[in-house]
Structures are given as structure tokens and as C-alpha cells.
VMD Tcl script that builds the backbone (N, CA, C; Angstrom):
set m [mol new atoms 273]
animate dup $m
set s [atomselect $m all]
$s set {name element resname resid chain x y z} {
  {N N MET 1 A 0.711 -1.258 0.147}
  {CA C MET 1 A 0.113 -0.080 -0.341}
  {C C MET 1 A 1.290 1.516 -0.094}
  {N N ALA 2 A 1.670 1.201 0.635}
  {CA C ALA 2 A 2.490 2.470 0.684}
  {C C ALA 2 A 3.470 2.595 -0.613}
  {N N ARG 3 A 3.593 1.608 -1.282}
  {CA C ARG 3 A 4.681 1.758 -2.415}
  {C C ARG 3 A 3.651 2.674 -3.039}
  {N N GLN 4 A 2.281 1.864 -3.044}
  {CA C GLN 4 A 1.414 2.735 -4.382}
  {C C GLN 4 A 1.013 3.747 -4.299}
  {N N VAL 5 A 1.171 4.565 -2.613}
  {CA C VAL 5 A 1.318 5.442 -2.525}
  {C C VAL 5 A 1.834 6.424 -3.054}
  {N N LEU 6 A 3.986 6.219 -2.423}
  {CA C LEU 6 A 4.866 6.608 -2.971}
  {C C LEU 6 A 4.397 6.876 -4.976}
  {N N MET 7 A 4.199 5.755 -5.464}
  {CA C MET 7 A 4.100 5.928 -6.876}
  {C C MET 7 A 2.931 6.869 -6.840}
  {N N ILE 8 A 2.231 6.708 -6.590}
  {CA C ILE 8 A 0.820 8.077 -6.770}
  {C C ILE 8 A 1.552 9.177 -6.651}
  {N N ASP 9 A 2.836 9.230 -5.724}
  {CA C ASP 9 A 2.645 10.734 -5.345}
  {C C ASP 9 A 3.989 10.987 -6.100}
  {N N THR 10 A 4.902 10.448 -6.467}
  {CA C THR 10 A 5.878 10.442 -7.602}
  {C C THR 10 A 5.271 10.890 -9.290}
  {N N ILE 11 A 4.485 10.282 -9.626}
  {CA C ILE 11 A 3.745 10.403 -10.537}
  {C C ILE 11 A 3.213 12.268 -10.515}
  {N N ALA 12 A 2.250 12.402 -9.574}
  {CA C ALA 12 A 1.925 13.853 -9.401}
  {C C ALA 12 A 2.813 14.683 -9.405}
  {N N SER 13 A 4.172 14.342 -8.627}
  {CA C SER 13 A 4.706 15.301 -8.400}
  {C C SER 13 A 5.546 15.806 -9.878}
  {N N ARG 14 A 6.132 14.320 -10.231}
  {CA C ARG 14 A 6.520 14.649 -11.722}
  {C C ARG 14 A 5.934 14.991 -13.188}
  {N N TYR 15 A 4.615 14.995 -12.903}
  {CA C TYR 15 A 4.122 16.054 -13.789}
  {C C TYR 15 A 3.268 16.580 -13.445}
  {N N HIS 16 A 3.078 17.302 -12.180}
  {CA C HIS 16 A 2.769 18.349 -11.648}
  {C C HIS 16 A 1.397 18.243 -11.278}
  {N N CYS 17 A 0.475 17.190 -11.004}
  {CA C CYS 17 A -0.371 16.966 -11.135}
  {C C CYS 17 A -1.675 16.648 -9.333}
  {N N LEU 18 A -2.655 16.561 -9.543}
  {CA C LEU 18 A -2.655 16.418 -7.990}
  {C C LEU 18 A -3.248 14.833 -8.069}
  {N N PRO 19 A -2.952 14.033 -7.108}
  {CA C PRO 19 A -2.844 12.491 -6.740}
  {C C PRO 19 A -4.073 12.418 -7.346}
  {N N SER 20 A -5.647 12.902 -6.639}
  {CA C SER 20 A -6.252 12.145 -7.575}
  {C C SER 20 A -6.576 12.514 -8.948}
  {N N GLU 21 A -5.849 12.997 -9.967}
  {CA C GLU 21 A -5.859 13.085 -10.981}
  {C C GLU 21 A -5.126 12.256 -11.444}
  {N N VAL 22 A -3.961 11.636 -10.878}
  {CA C VAL 22 A -3.195 10.304 -11.257}
  {C C VAL 22 A -4.255 9.714 -11.274}
  {N N ILE 23 A -5.124 9.110 -10.270}
  {CA C ILE 23 A -5.807 8.264 -9.781}
  {C C ILE 23 A -7.118 8.093 -10.883}
  {N N GLN 24 A -7.690 9.172 -11.344}
  {CA C GLN 24 A -8.407 8.650 -12.611}
  {C C GLN 24 A -7.615 9.163 -14.045}
  {N N SER 25 A -6.621 9.414 -14.279}
  {CA C SER 25 A -6.517 9.131 -15.197}
  {C C SER 25 A -4.994 8.457 -16.080}
  {N N ALA 26 A -4.726 7.704 -14.561}
  {CA C ALA 26 A -3.402 7.073 -14.836}
  {C C ALA 26 A -3.500 5.687 -14.922}
  {N N ASP 27 A -2.372 4.344 -16.248}
  {CA C ASP 27 A -3.031 3.517 -16.347}
  {C C ASP 27 A -1.662 2.514 -15.619}
  {N N THR 28 A -1.668 1.179 -15.898}
  {CA C THR 28 A -0.523 0.762 -14.899}
  {C C THR 28 A 0.895 1.363 -16.185}
  {N N PHE 29 A 0.393 0.955 -17.383}
  {CA C PHE 29 A 1.851 1.918 -18.601}
  {C C PHE 29 A 2.501 2.858 -17.442}
  {N N ASP 30 A 2.043 3.958 -17.019}
  {CA C ASP 30 A 2.255 4.958 -16.690}
  {C C ASP 30 A 3.387 4.808 -15.252}
  {N N LEU 31 A 2.012 4.079 -14.811}
  {CA C LEU 31 A 3.107 2.988 -13.096}
  {C C LEU 31 A 3.891 1.932 -13.434}
  {N N TYR 32 A 4.216 1.880 -15.187}
  {CA C TYR 32 A 5.072 0.853 -15.120}
  {C C TYR 32 A 6.515 1.759 -15.464}
  {N N ILE 33 A 6.067 2.999 -16.373}
  {CA C ILE 33 A 7.290 3.772 -16.499}
  {C C ILE 33 A 7.833 4.561 -15.095}
  {N N VAL 34 A 6.840 4.891 -14.229}
  {CA C VAL 34 A 7.728 5.300 -13.055}
  {C C VAL 34 A 8.731 4.371 -12.319}
  {N N ASN 35 A 8.422 3.304 -11.917}
  {CA C ASN 35 A 8.450 2.039 -11.454}
  {C C ASN 35 A 9.648 1.811 -11.634}
  {N N THR 36 A 10.002 1.688 -13.659}
  {CA C THR 36 A 11.287 1.543 -13.835}
  {C C THR 36 A 12.392 2.531 -13.974}
  {N N ALA 37 A 11.707 4.004 -14.443}
  {CA C ALA 37 A 12.561 5.018 -13.948}
  {C C ALA 37 A 13.396 5.181 -12.646}
  {N N LEU 38 A 12.617 4.354 -11.444}
  {CA C LEU 38 A 12.666 5.084 -10.003}
  {C C LEU 38 A 14.130 4.084 -9.678}
  {N N ASP 39 A 13.670 3.151 -10.828}
  {CA C ASP 39 A 14.829 2.066 -10.385}
  {C C ASP 39 A 16.461 1.916 -10.704}
  {N N LEU 40 A 16.141 2.957 -12.441}
  {CA C LEU 40 A 17.040 3.443 -12.796}
  {C C LEU 40 A 18.273 4.811 -12.076}
  {N N HIS 41 A 17.203 5.461 -11.487}
  {CA C HIS 41 A 18.087 6.209 -11.405}
  {C C HIS 41 A 17.931 5.812 -9.547}
  {N N ALA 42 A 18.059 5.059 -9.088}
  {CA C ALA 42 A 18.158 4.546 -7.952}
  {C C ALA 42 A 19.642 3.304 -7.922}
  {N N LYS 43 A 19.541 2.665 -9.176}
  {CA C LYS 43 A 21.259 1.726 -9.478}
  {C C LYS 43 A 21.876 3.067 -9.858}
  {N N ALA 44 A 22.016 4.284 -10.675}
  {CA C ALA 44 A 22.958 4.910 -11.128}
  {C C ALA 44 A 23.008 5.827 -9.636}
  {N N ARG 45 A 22.335 6.332 -8.899}
  {CA C ARG 45 A 22.795 6.625 -7.592}
  {C C ARG 45 A 23.617 5.892 -6.738}
  {N N GLU 46 A 23.736 4.539 -6.525}
  {CA C GLU 46 A 24.216 3.433 -5.611}
  {C C GLU 46 A 25.828 3.517 -6.665}
  {N N GLN 47 A 25.701 2.963 -7.758}
  {CA C GLN 47 A 26.494 3.258 -8.650}
  {C C GLN 47 A 27.659 4.351 -8.275}
  {N N GLU 48 A 27.170 5.575 -8.316}
  {CA C GLU 48 A 27.996 6.973 -7.915}
  {C C GLU 48 A 28.321 6.951 -6.958}
  {N N GLU 49 A 27.506 6.843 -6.019}
  {CA C GLU 49 A 27.665 6.200 -4.328}
  {C C GLU 49 A 29.134 5.621 -3.930}
  {N N LYS 50 A 29.311 4.199 -5.000}
  {CA C LYS 50 A 30.083 3.550 -5.039}
  {C C LYS 50 A 31.299 4.153 -5.477}
  {N N LYS 51 A 31.636 4.662 -6.284}
  {CA C LYS 51 A 32.400 4.956 -7.294}
  {C C LYS 51 A 33.311 6.582 -6.235}
  {N N ASN 52 A 32.289 6.876 -5.253}
  {CA C ASN 52 A 32.974 8.443 -4.521}
  {C C ASN 52 A 32.992 7.403 -3.402}
  {N N ARG 53 A 33.031 6.308 -2.588}
  {CA C ARG 53 A 33.175 6.005 -1.151}
  {C C ARG 53 A 34.933 5.808 -1.033}
  {N N LYS 54 A 35.267 6.293 0.469}
  {CA C LYS 54 A 36.533 6.397 0.219}
  {C C LYS 54 A 36.293 4.557 0.906}
  {N N GLY 55 A 37.329 4.365 0.883}
  {CA C GLY 55 A 37.382 2.924 1.194}
  {C C GLY 55 A 39.423 2.303 1.624}
  {N N PRO 56 A 39.832 1.522 2.479}
  {CA C PRO 56 A 41.261 1.011 2.096}
  {C C PRO 56 A 41.736 0.894 0.431}
  {N N PRO 57 A 42.803 1.132 0.151}
  {CA C PRO 57 A 43.607 1.035 -0.827}
  {C C PRO 57 A 43.244 -0.126 -1.170}
  {N N PRO 58 A 43.426 -1.591 -2.852}
  {CA C PRO 58 A 43.757 -2.573 -2.939}
  {C C PRO 58 A 44.827 -3.054 -2.263}
  {N N ALA 59 A 45.041 -4.541 -2.187}
  {CA C ALA 59 A 45.933 -4.910 -1.306}
  {C C ALA 59 A 46.872 -4.971 -2.334}
  {N N PRO 60 A 48.219 -5.245 -2.141}
  {CA C PRO 60 A 48.988 -5.311 -2.933}
  {C C PRO 60 A 49.694 -6.451 -3.401}
  {N N ASN 61 A 49.911 -6.983 -5.146}
  {CA C ASN 61 A 50.137 -7.996 -5.161}
  {C C ASN 61 A 51.037 -8.488 -4.704}
  {N N LEU 62 A 51.043 -9.391 -3.399}
  {CA C LEU 62 A 52.435 -9.910 -3.026}
  {C C LEU 62 A 52.673 -11.550 -3.048}
  {N N THR 63 A 53.513 -12.016 -3.351}
  {CA C THR 63 A 54.176 -13.613 -3.347}
  {C C THR 63 A 54.067 -14.398 -2.238}
  {N N GLU 64 A 53.874 -14.868 -1.438}
  {CA C GLU 64 A 53.746 -15.571 -0.627}
  {C C GLU 64 A 54.561 -16.075 0.478}
  {N N ASP 65 A 56.223 -15.908 -0.189}
  {CA C ASP 65 A 56.909 -15.425 0.942}
  {C C ASP 65 A 57.397 -13.742 0.831}
  {N N GLN 66 A 57.088 -13.339 0.406}
  {CA C GLN 66 A 56.701 -11.718 0.538}
  {C C GLN 66 A 55.984 -11.497 2.069}
  {N N MET 67 A 54.763 -12.437 1.684}
  {CA C MET 67 A 53.941 -11.959 3.000}
  {C C MET 67 A 54.744 -12.998 4.267}
  {N N LYS 68 A 54.823 -13.897 3.639}
  {CA C LYS 68 A 55.616 -14.473 5.572}
  {C C LYS 68 A 56.749 -13.223 5.667}
  {N N ALA 69 A 57.665 -12.849 5.089}
  {CA C ALA 69 A 58.732 -12.242 5.587}
  {C C ALA 69 A 58.489 -10.348 6.280}
  {N N MET 70 A 57.140 -10.290 6.145}
  {CA C MET 70 A 56.467 -9.680 6.061}
  {C C MET 70 A 56.326 -9.702 7.500}
  {N N LEU 71 A 55.242 -11.016 7.887}
  {CA C LEU 71 A 54.875 -10.897 9.274}
  {C C LEU 71 A 56.118 -11.254 10.070}
  {N N ALA 72 A 57.113 -12.258 9.723}
  {CA C ALA 72 A 58.374 -12.535 10.615}
  {C C ALA 72 A 58.900 -11.470 10.961}
  {N N SER 73 A 58.841 -10.378 10.052}
  {CA C SER 73 A 59.450 -9.144 10.493}
  {C C SER 73 A 58.391 -8.200 11.584}
  {N N VAL 74 A 57.372 -8.007 11.372}
  {CA C VAL 74 A 56.370 -7.527 12.589}
  {C C VAL 74 A 56.617 -8.038 14.190}
  {N N GLU 75 A 56.209 -9.840 13.485}
  {CA C GLU 75 A 56.715 -10.308 14.921}
  {C C GLU 75 A 57.439 -10.577 15.665}
  {N N GLU 76 A 58.999 -10.328 14.726}
  {CA C GLU 76 A 60.103 -9.992 15.603}
  {C C GLU 76 A 60.130 -8.593 16.008}
  {N N LYS 77 A 59.689 -7.330 15.779}
  {CA C LYS 77 A 59.460 -6.289 16.478}
  {C C LYS 77 A 58.661 -6.900 17.106}
  {N N GLN 78 A 57.767 -7.182 17.639}
  {CA C GLN 78 A 56.511 -7.423 18.754}
  {C C GLN 78 A 57.128 -8.014 19.922}
  {N N ASN 79 A 58.277 -8.864 19.489}
  {CA C ASN 79 A 58.468 -9.429 20.510}
  {C C ASN 79 A 59.834 -8.779 21.457}
  {N N GLY 80 A 60.611 -7.886 20.513}
  {CA C GLY 80 A 61.408 -7.167 21.064}
  {C C GLY 80 A 60.963 -6.162 21.757}
  {N N THR 81 A 59.336 -5.603 21.413}
  {CA C THR 81 A 59.058 -4.343 22.417}
  {C C THR 81 A 58.565 -5.527 23.387}
  {N N ASN 82 A 58.250 -6.816 23.478}
  {CA C ASN 82 A 57.735 -7.311 25.202}
  {C C ASN 82 A 58.903 -8.109 25.715}
  {N N LYS 83 A 59.703 -8.154 25.275}
  {CA C LYS 83 A 61.114 -8.082 26.108}
  {C C LYS 83 A 61.298 -7.108 26.411}
  {N N GLU 84 A 61.543 -5.643 26.027}
  {CA C GLU 84 A 61.850 -4.661 26.618}
  {C C GLU 84 A 60.971 -4.139 27.698}
  {N N HIS 85 A 59.654 -4.652 27.333}
  {CA C HIS 85 A 58.668 -4.344 28.438}
  {C C HIS 85 A 58.717 -5.333 29.854}
  {N N ASN 86 A 59.052 -6.364 29.187}
  {CA C ASN 86 A 59.320 -7.507 30.467}
  {C C ASN 86 A 60.605 -7.090 31.528}
  {N N HIS 87 A 61.422 -6.335 30.700}
  {CA C HIS 87 A 62.881 -6.874 31.517}
  {C C HIS 87 A 62.579 -5.325 31.979}
  {N N ILE 88 A 61.524 -3.857 31.674}
  {CA C ILE 88 A 61.003 -3.191 32.431}
  {C C ILE 88 A 60.211 -3.364 33.594}
  {N N GLN 89 A 59.930 -4.316 33.573}
  {CA C GLN 89 A 58.525 -4.378 34.448}
  {C C GLN 89 A 59.286 -5.406 35.966}
  {N N SER 90 A 60.440 -6.086 35.418}
  {CA C SER 90 A 60.849 -7.053 36.483}
  {C C SER 90 A 62.441 -6.151 37.183}
  {N N SER 91 A 62.653 -4.674 36.264}
  {CA C SER 91 A 63.524 -4.137 37.191}
  {C C SER 91 A 62.709 -3.372 38.738}
}
mol reanalyze $m
mol bondsrecalc $m
mol representation Tube
mol addrep $m
């Protein structure tokens, strides 16, 4: 029911007439056109939002060995930090 009311309102707004005039003179073809147009506008808006959306950059193409080396480097740094932290606490 709500969708039908919105469609009648959309047709009335688009063609600058009263909703009662739409009810009297519009047919299913008019509803089909409005429904299709609304869907197309929504998809275009979605694509535009998707294009403008900020997000993380795509992941670089790395080999498994490169990723393992990076992980090992991070683990070494964390272990070094943990050793220093433990040393300070035990002093």
C-alpha cells in the first residue's frame, strides 16, 4: 500500500498534477514507467556512491614468501617490544 501511495505521489510530483488526477487518469503503463525510472535512478545513484566511496586501497600483489617475510618482521618487532616491556617491569 505504501509503495502504491509513493508511486502516485511520484507521478503527481513529476507531472505537476494532483494525486486524485493521477488516480483518475493514470494506467498501469504510467506506473510501469515510473517504477522503471525510479529503479534506474536508484541504480545510478548507487553506482555513483560506490565510485565516490572512500575505502582502503586495494591489496598489493605479493607472493607468499613476501607475505611470510613481512609477518616475520612484524613478529620480531613485537617480540622485541615485549622483551623490553618485560625487562622494564622486572627491574
